[in-house]
C-alpha positions as CSV (number, residue, x, y, z in Angstrom):
1,M,-39.4,45.6,4.1
2,L,-37.4,48.2,5.9
3,Q,-33.8,47.5,6.3
4,T,-31.9,47.7,9.7
5,Q,-30.9,51.2,10.4
6,A,-27.7,52.5,8.6
7,T,-25.0,54.0,10.6
8,T,-24.2,57.7,10.1
9,A,-20.6,57.1,8.9
10,P,-20.4,57.6,5.0
11,L,-19.2,54.5,3.3
12,L,-19.3,56.0,-0.2
13,E,-19.3,59.9,-1.1
14,V,-19.9,61.4,-4.4
15,N,-18.9,65.0,-4.3
16,N,-20.2,67.3,-7.0
17,I,-18.8,65.4,-10.0
18,E,-19.0,66.2,-13.5
19,V,-18.6,63.4,-16.0
20,I,-17.8,64.3,-19.7
21,Y,-17.8,61.6,-22.6
22,N,-15.3,61.8,-25.7
23,H,-14.1,65.2,-24.3
24,V,-17.1,67.2,-25.5
25,I,-20.3,65.6,-24.2
26,L,-21.3,66.7,-20.7
27,V,-23.5,63.6,-19.1
28,L,-23.4,64.5,-15.5
29,K,-23.4,67.9,-13.9
30,G,-22.8,68.6,-10.1
31,V,-23.9,65.2,-8.9
32,S,-23.5,64.4,-5.1
33,L,-24.9,61.8,-3.1
34,T,-23.9,59.5,0.1
35,V,-24.2,55.9,1.0
36,P,-24.0,55.1,4.4
37,K,-22.7,52.0,5.9
38,G,-25.7,49.4,5.9
39,G,-27.9,51.5,3.6
40,I,-29.7,50.8,0.6
41,V,-29.7,54.0,-1.7
42,A,-31.6,54.2,-4.9
43,I,-30.8,56.5,-7.9
44,L,-33.8,57.0,-9.8
45,G,-35.0,58.5,-13.1
46,A,-35.9,57.9,-16.8
47,N,-33.6,56.1,-19.3
48,G,-30.6,58.3,-20.1
49,A,-31.1,60.5,-16.9
50,G,-27.4,59.4,-16.0
51,K,-27.9,56.7,-13.6
52,T,-25.5,54.1,-15.3
53,T,-23.2,57.0,-15.8
54,T,-22.9,57.5,-12.0
55,L,-22.4,54.2,-11.1
56,K,-19.6,53.7,-13.6
57,A,-18.2,56.8,-12.3
58,V,-17.9,55.2,-9.0
59,S,-16.4,52.0,-10.2
60,N,-14.1,53.6,-12.5
61,L,-15.4,52.0,-15.5
62,L,-16.0,55.2,-17.7
63,H,-12.6,55.0,-19.5
64,A,-13.8,52.1,-21.1
65,E,-16.4,54.4,-22.8
66,R,-14.0,57.2,-23.4
67,G,-15.6,59.0,-20.4
68,E,-13.9,60.7,-17.3
69,V,-14.6,62.4,-14.2
70,T,-13.6,66.0,-14.9
71,K,-14.6,67.7,-11.8
72,G,-15.5,66.7,-8.0
73,N,-14.2,63.7,-6.2
74,I,-15.4,60.2,-4.9
75,L,-14.5,58.7,-1.7
76,F,-14.8,55.3,-0.5
77,E,-14.2,54.6,3.3
78,G,-12.9,58.1,3.5
79,E,-10.2,57.8,0.7
80,E,-10.4,59.1,-2.9
81,I,-10.7,56.4,-5.6
82,Q,-10.7,58.0,-9.0
83,S,-7.2,56.8,-9.5
84,L,-8.1,53.1,-8.5
85,S,-8.5,50.5,-11.1
86,P,-11.8,48.6,-11.2
87,S,-10.2,45.5,-9.9
88,E,-8.3,47.5,-7.1
89,L,-11.8,48.7,-6.1
90,V,-13.0,45.1,-6.1
91,R,-10.3,44.2,-3.6
92,R,-11.3,47.2,-1.2
93,G,-15.0,45.9,-1.4
94,C,-16.6,47.9,-3.9
95,I,-18.1,46.2,-6.9
96,Q,-20.7,46.9,-9.9
97,V,-23.1,44.5,-11.1
98,M,-23.8,45.7,-14.6
99,E,-27.0,46.5,-16.4
100,G,-28.1,43.4,-18.4
101,R,-26.3,40.9,-16.3
102,H,-23.1,40.1,-18.4
103,C,-22.8,36.5,-17.3
104,F,-20.2,34.2,-19.3
105,G,-22.8,32.4,-21.4
106,H,-20.3,29.5,-22.3
107,L,-19.4,29.0,-18.6
108,T,-21.6,26.9,-16.1
109,I,-23.6,29.0,-13.3
110,E,-21.0,27.8,-10.7
111,E,-17.9,28.5,-13.0
112,N,-19.4,32.0,-13.4
113,L,-19.9,32.4,-9.3
114,M,-16.1,31.1,-8.9
115,T,-14.9,33.9,-11.2
116,G,-16.1,36.5,-8.4
117,A,-13.5,35.2,-6.1
118,F,-10.7,35.8,-8.6
119,T,-9.2,38.4,-6.4
120,R,-9.3,36.8,-3.2
121,K,-6.3,35.2,-1.4
122,D,-8.1,33.6,1.8
123,G,-7.8,30.2,0.6
124,R,-10.2,27.4,-1.1
125,A,-12.0,26.5,2.2
126,A,-13.1,30.1,2.6
127,I,-14.2,30.4,-1.1
128,A,-16.2,27.0,-0.7
129,Q,-17.9,28.3,2.4
130,D,-19.0,31.5,0.7
131,L,-20.3,29.8,-2.3
132,E,-22.4,27.6,-0.1
133,K,-23.9,30.8,1.4
134,V,-24.6,32.1,-2.0
135,Y,-26.4,29.0,-2.8
136,S,-28.5,29.6,0.4
137,Y,-29.6,32.9,-0.9
138,F,-30.1,31.5,-4.2
139,P,-31.5,28.0,-4.0
140,R,-32.5,28.2,-7.7
141,L,-28.8,28.6,-8.7
142,K,-27.7,25.5,-6.9
143,E,-30.3,23.5,-8.8
144,R,-28.7,25.0,-12.1
145,R,-25.1,25.0,-10.8
146,K,-24.0,22.7,-13.7
147,S,-25.9,24.5,-16.4
148,L,-24.4,26.8,-19.0
149,A,-25.3,30.3,-18.1
150,G,-26.1,31.3,-21.4
151,Y,-29.1,28.8,-21.5
152,T,-30.5,29.9,-18.2
153,S,-33.5,32.6,-17.8
154,G,-33.0,36.3,-17.3
155,G,-34.1,35.9,-13.6
156,E,-31.2,33.2,-13.1
157,Q,-28.7,35.2,-14.8
158,Q,-29.5,38.3,-12.5
159,M,-29.1,35.9,-9.6
160,C,-25.9,34.6,-11.0
161,A,-24.5,38.3,-11.5
162,I,-25.4,39.3,-8.0
163,G,-24.2,36.0,-6.5
164,R,-20.9,36.4,-8.5
165,A,-20.4,39.8,-7.0
166,L,-21.1,38.4,-3.6
167,M,-18.0,36.1,-3.9
168,S,-15.6,38.9,-3.9
169,K,-16.9,39.6,-0.2
170,P,-17.9,43.0,-1.0
171,S,-19.0,45.9,1.6
172,T,-20.7,47.7,-1.5
173,I,-22.6,46.5,-4.2
174,L,-23.4,49.0,-7.1
175,L,-26.6,47.2,-8.8
176,D,-27.4,48.6,-12.2
177,E,-31.1,48.1,-13.4
178,P,-31.7,44.8,-11.6
179,S,-35.4,44.7,-12.8
180,M,-34.7,45.2,-16.4
181,G,-36.5,42.6,-18.7
182,L,-37.9,40.3,-15.6
183,A,-41.3,39.5,-14.7
184,P,-42.7,41.3,-11.7
185,Q,-42.6,38.1,-9.6
186,L,-38.9,37.7,-10.2
187,V,-38.3,41.5,-9.5
188,E,-40.0,40.9,-6.1
189,E,-37.7,38.0,-5.4
190,I,-34.6,39.9,-6.4
191,F,-35.3,42.8,-4.3
192,D,-36.2,40.5,-1.4
193,I,-32.8,38.9,-1.7
194,V,-31.0,42.3,-1.8
195,S,-32.8,43.2,1.6
196,N,-31.8,40.0,3.1
197,L,-28.2,40.6,2.2
198,N,-28.3,44.1,3.4
199,M,-29.6,43.1,6.6
200,K,-27.9,39.8,7.3
201,E,-24.5,40.2,5.4
202,A,-24.3,44.0,6.0
203,V,-23.7,44.6,2.4
204,S,-24.7,48.3,1.5
205,F,-26.2,49.1,-2.1
206,L,-26.3,51.8,-4.4
207,L,-28.8,51.0,-7.2
208,A,-29.9,52.5,-10.3
209,E,-33.5,51.7,-11.1
210,Q,-36.1,52.7,-13.6
211,N,-38.9,51.0,-11.6
212,T,-39.3,53.7,-9.0
213,N,-42.3,52.0,-7.3
214,I,-40.4,49.0,-6.1
215,A,-37.0,50.7,-5.6
216,L,-38.5,53.1,-3.1
217,R,-40.2,50.1,-1.2
218,Y,-36.8,48.7,-0.4
219,A,-34.3,51.7,-0.2
220,T,-33.7,53.6,2.7
221,Y,-32.8,56.9,0.7
222,G,-33.4,57.9,-2.9
223,Y,-31.9,60.4,-5.5
224,I,-33.7,61.7,-8.5
225,L,-31.7,62.3,-11.6
226,E,-33.1,64.2,-14.7
227,S,-30.8,65.2,-17.7
228,G,-27.4,64.5,-15.5
229,R,-28.8,66.6,-12.6
230,I,-30.1,65.5,-9.1
231,V,-33.4,67.4,-9.0
232,M,-34.8,65.9,-5.7
233,D,-33.4,63.6,-2.8
234,G,-35.0,62.3,0.6
235,E,-36.0,59.5,2.6
236,A,-37.5,56.8,0.7
237,K,-40.8,57.3,2.5
238,T,-41.0,60.9,1.8
239,L,-40.2,60.4,-1.9
240,R,-43.2,57.9,-2.1
241,E,-45.6,60.5,-0.5
242,N,-44.4,63.5,-2.8
243,E,-47.0,64.3,-5.2
244,D,-44.8,65.1,-8.2
245,V,-43.1,61.6,-7.6
246,K,-46.4,59.7,-7.3
247,E,-47.5,61.3,-10.7
248,F,-44.5,61.1,-12.8
249,Y,-42.5,58.0,-11.4
250,L,-45.0,56.0,-9.8
251,G,-47.9,56.5,-12.2
252,I,-50.5,57.8,-9.8
253,G,-52.0,60.8,-11.5
254,G,-53.1,63.9,-9.9
255,E,-56.3,65.8,-11.1
256,G,-55.8,68.3,-13.9
257,R,-52.2,67.7,-14.4
258,K,-51.0,67.6,-18.1
259,S,-47.3,68.5,-18.4
260,F,-44.3,67.6,-16.0
261,R,-42.6,70.6,-17.0
262,D,-45.6,72.8,-16.2
263,V,-46.7,71.4,-13.0
264,K,-43.5,70.3,-11.1
265,H,-43.2,72.6,-8.0
266,Y,-40.3,71.3,-6.1
267,K,-37.2,73.4,-6.1
268,R,-34.1,72.1,-8.0
269,R,-31.1,71.9,-5.7
270,K,-28.5,73.3,-7.9
271,R,-25.4,71.8,-6.3
272,W,-23.6,71.8,-9.6
273,L,-23.1,75.7,-9.0
274,A,-22.0,75.3,-5.5
C-alpha cells in the first residue's frame, strides 16, 4: 500500500502557525508541517486536537468561524497564501474536502460533481473527460449519477465529495476525517481510491484522521497533534512501530501501562517556542 516516492520539493509548508478564534481562544500553537509533491501526509490525534483547524488554516476557511492565523505563515508552491480567498486557492490547485461530506442534498450526484468544475475555464470537452475519469475511480457514483445526493449512503456521499474535488483538477486535496461514520469495508475502499489517485493522478493529500491505524497504513508521513501542538512526527512506518503510538492511538496495549500522561516517554518538539 506504499505510494510512489514523493519528490523532495515541498508543495505545501505550514510554518509555526498560531490560530486564535474569537480573538481570545488559542487553538493551534506553533504548528509546522510539510507536504511534499506526490506525498500522502496524515495529521493524527483525538477529537479536538486541532486537526480540522489546521486544514482550515491552509484552505483559508477560518474566517467563516471567526478564526484567524495570527502568527507564522503558510506556503503553497513557494508562495504565501494567507491573503488568498478559498476560491483562489482552488484555482491554484488546493481544495478541501470538508468533514461530514457536505454534498448538496437536493442535487443529483452528477450535478454535485459538476459543481467542482465551476472555476475551470478549459471547456466542456475537458470537463466531460474528467467526469468520466471520476466515474472510472468511483464506479458506484456512475450507477447513482441521477440519484439525489441526499438519498445516497454515507460512503457514496464521501465518494461524491472527493470526486467533486477532483473535478477542479487539484494538485493537493485536504481531506478531513474521510472515515467518519463509515463501515470498515467502505473506509478501506475510500483509502484505496485515495492511494490510486495519489499514484496515478499525482494528487498530493493532507488528511486529518482519527483512525490512526488506517491512516498510517496509507500515508507516507504523519504528524500527531495534541491540544493544538505537534507532539510527534515521522515516517508512517516509524510511527506505526512506536510503542506509545501503538498503545494510545492504535489500541495495542503495553504491559503495566495505565496513564498516557504518566508513561509517554517521547520528547515534545516545542517548535512553538522556536
